N, C-alpha and C positions, 0 to 999 in steps of 0.2 A: 255713123256712130263711131266706127273705128278711127276715122280721121280726127275727131274732136274729143274722144274718150267718153265712155259711158259715165254719167254722173252717179254718185253714190253717197250714202250716208252710213252711219254706224248705228247698230241696234243698241243704243245706250240703255234702253229699258231693261235689257237682259242683265245689266250689272246689278240692278236692285230687285228685279222680279224673278231671277233664276232660283229654282228650288235648292234647298240645302244639299250640299254634296262635298266630295273630297277635293274637287278642283276649284280653283278661283275662276269665277265667271268672267267672260270676255264680252266685248262689244263687236260682234262680227259685222263685216260690211254688208250692206243691202243695196240693191240697185234702186235708184230713184225713178227708174222707168217703170218697172213692174213689181218692185218690192221683194224680189227673190234674192237669195244669197248670191254674191258675186265675187269674183276674184279681181282685185284692184290691179290694173295694169298700166294706168296712166291717169293724169289729172292736171290741174292748174299748176304751173311752175315746175312740172315734172322734169322737163329738160334742164331747167335752171338748177334744180337740186341735184341732179345726177350728172350734170355736164362734165364734172371732173373725174367721174368713175371710169374704171378700165374698159367697161363695155361700150362707153360712149366717146372715149377719148379720140378714137380714130376718126370719128365723124365731126370733130370740131373744125368748122370752116376757117376760123382764124388760125388755129394751129397748123392747118394744112398749108397756109401761105408762108409760114415762118418756121417750118419744121426743122430746117437746117440750123436755126438759131436757138432752138429750145432743147435742152438736155433733160431727159425724162428720168434720170436716176433719182431714186427716192431721196437721197441726201441733198439734192439740189432743188427739190420741189418747194414751191411756196404757194400758199393759197391766200386769196383775198376775196372778200365778199363784194359784190357789185349790186347793191340794192336798186331795183328797177321799178319804175311806175310808168304810167302813160306819159309820153313825152310832151303832150299838148303842143304839137308841132306848129310851126308857122305855115307849113305846106302839107297838111295832114292827108295821108293817103287813105285813111278810113273815111274821111269826108267824101273824097272822090269816088271811093268804091261803093258807097251806100246807094243802092238804086231807089230807095224810097225817100232820100233826102232827110233822114232822121238824125244824122250826125251833123253837128254844126260847131263853128268856132265863135264864141261870144265876142262881140266887137268891143265890149267895155273892158275886158280883162284878158282875153285870149284863151280862156279855158275851153276845152273841147268837151262837149256833152252829147249824150244820146237822148233824143226826144222819145220817151217811152210810148207816147201815144201814136207817133208816126212809124215807129219801128215795126217791120213786118217779119222779122226773124229770118231774113235771107242769108245771114251769116257771111256775106261777102266782105264785111269789115273785118271779120276774124282772120280770114286768109289774106286780106289786103293790108293789114298792119304788120310791117316788118319787125316790129318789136314784140309782137304777140301779146299785147296788153288789153285786148278785148276778148271777152268770153261770152258764151251763150248760156242764158239761164233757162234750163229745161223746164222749170216750173212755170215761168211766165211767158216763155216763148219769145223773149226779147234779148237783145244784145246789151251788155253792161260793161262798164269800165270805171276806172278811177275818175271821180268827179272833181278832184282837187279840193274836196271839202268846200265847195263854193259858198254854201251858206255861212261858213266860218270866215272865209275870205271876205265876203261882203261886209261882215261885221268887224273887219280888221284883225281877225284872229288867225293864227297859223293853222295849217292842216294838222290833222290828228297824228299822222305819221311823223311829222316834224317835231311837234311838241312832246311826243312821248319817246323820242329817240334818246336813249340814255347816253349815247356817245356824243350828243350835241353836234352831229356832223351835217345836219341839213340847214340850209339857209333859204330864206324866201325874200324876194324883193321885186321891184318894178324894173322892167327893161323897156325903154322907149325904142321903137324901131320904125323904119319906113316900109310900109306894106307894098309900095310900088317897086321896091327893089328885091322882094322875095323871089318872084318868078325868075328874074334874071340871075340871082345868086344860085338858085337851085338848078340852073341850066348850064353852068360852066362845064366845059368839056372834060377837064381833068378832075378826077375824084379828089386828088390831093389839094386842089384849090378850093374845095367846098368850105373848109374851116375858115379860111380868110375871107371867102365870099360872104359867109354868114356874119362874120364880124363887121363887114362893110354895111350890113343892114341895120346895125345898132346905132343909135344916135347918142350924142353926148349931152346929157341933161344940163351940164354946166355951160353949154354954149348958149349965149343969149338969143341967137337966132332960132335955135331949136326950141327953147322955152317959149319964145313968142309965137312960133308956129303951132306949138302944142296947145297953148291957151286959146289961140285963134280957132283951133279945131274943136274947142269945147272941153279940153282936158283941164280939170280943176288945178289950181295952183298947188294944193296939198299933194296931188299925185306927182307933180313935177318935183316938189321938194322931196317926196319919198324916193323918186328915181335917183336924186342926187345922193341920198343916204343909203341907197340899195346895196346890201352886201353882195348880191349876185352880180350887179354891174361892176363892183370893185374887183371881184375875183375873176370875172371874164375879161373886162376891158382894161382895167387899170393895172392889175398885177399879172394878168395873163397866166394864171395857174389852172384855171378851169377849162375843160375841153368838152366838146359834144360827143355823144355816144353814136357811133356808126353814122357819120355824116354822109357816107356814100349812098345811103338810102334816099337822099335828096328830099327828105321831109322837113328839113330845117328844125331839128329837135330843140326843145327849150328846157330840158333838164340836163345840166352839165355836171361834169365830174372832175375832181382833182385827182390825178393819177397817184398811185401809192408809191412812196419811197421805201422800197422793201429793205429788210434788215441789212443795211450796207455798212454800218459802223462795226458790227461784230465781224463781218467778213474781212474788213480792212484790218481790224485788230488781230485777226488770226494770221495775217501775213507779216505781223511785226510792225505795222505802220500805225500812226495816230489816226484812229477812225473818225475823229471829230475835226481834223484839220481841213480847212476849206479846199485847199489844193488837192488833197487826197480824195475828198468827196467828189469834186468835179471830175477827176480822172476816173473814178469808179462808176460813173453814171452808166456807161455802156457795158459794165460788167455785172449789172444787177441780176439777181436770180430770176426776176421777171424781166425778160429781154425787152429793151426799148422797142424793138420791132413788133413784139406782140402787143404792147400797149398802143403803138401807133396804129395797128390794124383795128383796135377797139375804138380809138378816139379821134384819129385824124386821117382815116382812109389810107393808112400806110405811110404817111409823111412823118419821119421821126423827129424832125427839127422842133416843131411845137412841143412835143413831149419832152425832148431834152431841155428845152428852155424852161418848161414848167418844173421839171425835176431839179434843174440847177438852181432855180429861185428858192425852192423848198430847202435844198441843201445849204444854200447861202444863208437863209434865215436860221437854219439850225446852227451853223458855225458862228453867225453873228451873235445869237443869243447865248451860245456857250461862253463866249468871251465876257458878255455882260454878267452872266450868272457867276462866273469865277472871279469877277472883279478885275479882269484884265482890261487894258486900254482898248478903246474902240478902234476898229480898223475900217475906215470908210472904203477901202479898196475892195472889201468883200461885197458890199452892196453895189459898187460901181461895176464889178465884174459881171453882174447880171443886169446892168442897165437901170439900177435903182439908186436911191440915196438912203442914208441911214434912217431918216424920218419915215420914208415909205416902208422900209424894212420893219420898223417898229409897228407901224400901223397894220401891215399885213400880219405880223405876229399876233397882235392883239385880236384881229378879226378871226384868225384861225385857232387861237389857243385860249383867249380870255374873254371873248365877246359875250356880253350879257344878253338876256332875252330880247330886249328892245333893239339890240344891234344885229342880232341874227335874223330877226323877223321884222321887216319894215313894210307894213301892209296898210295902205290907206283904206278907209271904209268905202263902201259902194256909193255910187252917185248916179243921178239921172242922166243918161246919155243925151236925152233931148235938150235938157237945159244946161248941162255941163256943170251943175252945182250939186253939192252934197246936202244932206240935212234931212228934213222931215220926210221926203219922198223915198228914202232908201230903206224900205222894209225888207224883211227876210223873204226871199223869192219862193220859199215853200209856203208862205202864209198868204195864198191867193185863193179866190173863190174856186172851189172844187179841187184845190191842191192838197197834198198830203199833210200840210200843216193846219187843215181846217177840221172842225168838228163835223160829225155826221150830218148835222142840219145845215152845214155850209157856213157856220160862223167860226170866228177865230177863237182859239183857246189861249188864255193868258197864263202867266206864271203861277198864279194863285188859284186857278180853277174857278174863276168867277163865273156866274151864270152867263150862258152864251147870249150874244146880241146879234141882230141882223148884220150881214156882211157889209162893210163900208163901201162906198163908191170909189174911194181912193185909199191910199195908204193912210193908216191912222196917224194923226199928228202926234208928235212927241213934244212934251213940254219940258224944256231944259230946267226951268225953275219957276217958282211962282205958286200962288194959292191953288188949292183944289176947287172942287165944286162943280166940275163938269160931268159928274156921274149922275145918272137918273136918281130921283128920290127913292129912298129905301134900299138902294143898292150899295153894297160895301165898296170902299175905295179900292181901286184896282190899278195895277201898274203893268204896262206892256213893255218889256225890254227887247222884244223882237225888232222894234223900229227905232230903238234908241241909237243916236248917232255917236255916242261915246263922249259927248261933251255936256257939262252941266249936271244938274240933279234931276232925274226923271220924277215927275209928279207922282206921289204915292209911295216912293221907295223908302222914305223915312217918315216918322211921325211929324205932323205939321208943327211949325214953330208957333209960339204963343200969338204973335201978331197975325198969323194966318187964320187962327181960329176966331179972332175977333173981326 
């Protein structure tokens, strides 16, 4: 219990049921094990939330490696948030650590899930995940983790954390990769080579040979098209500004980050220099309050060059757009200095600063891996016999709470358009959007047209 923290809740009922008194009632913590009052000493994300505190600073393994480069004076401190979820790795250690085989990586989209029926609560996945993103549910006795909102992904919708992010900083898209190269990439001898090794696993969807091989493998054409429009592919492979988190764990993580360009303009202006000048910005990259060496330990196993390249491109984009906003003549040399042209710089700026919903989230709908085609067979995976999307009698619930019917032998077909009339006599028209493929007009969604009634 001490290793994983004792689960607790708060006695919220005390807020409303406490007797009248002089003090404001509180919601004291209660143990979820025996219900007794408890002192909260740890919990999920505990280390994340307290990682920058004085009591834990000395234990920071990244800081220990670069302590000579980091000045801990208060006036030089800089904090940035690093939102972390399950990495849904290409080489997931949780899958390897699970003795019951309950954790698996889905072949159709790469999402890593925990089969709750097979999980036996050994908790080896908790200790086996280097990112510490699996937790143990003491009520169910099962391991749980981020599911990447897979029912939403199957329907072509973004994850909830992505859609609700007010900063619009999350992007979702398809990455094509060669699974035969993953083991070799994860086995390179030098940790600093892991970033480039993982890049070597990713495939170019614009390559006709790659597209042909993908379609021959059963990947639908709309998935290949989505990979070409993928913002994640652009940020990782085309613009080279996104980097993996702790590649030295050798799990080949698939949640990548754009490193922060800390307040560099004010720092330069304080020295009497033009903080927006491209030359000054490039020269100050190694003088950031967040040392490049620290960022390199986070994202590239200590190799500072990919981090510098990413920060230079971000700085170049800032200088390029400053000239455009001030009406100054365009300077192609700024883009060329980081290996880009002005058109690429504009596209990267749009993706990072102006991208609309459909540009940030490019998610094709689910498809049948057996047939390699999308459409009627791609229902919500929760809506299966005995699944959590079923009614107590085993039937499927629809959006309008129609009377239950016996479970179908296969996924219920979706009618993109056309007349109704397939409902049993005496039963109200019903519409099931769980299996809708996103195209056309589902039968029953709108009142029938006059010609349909006749």
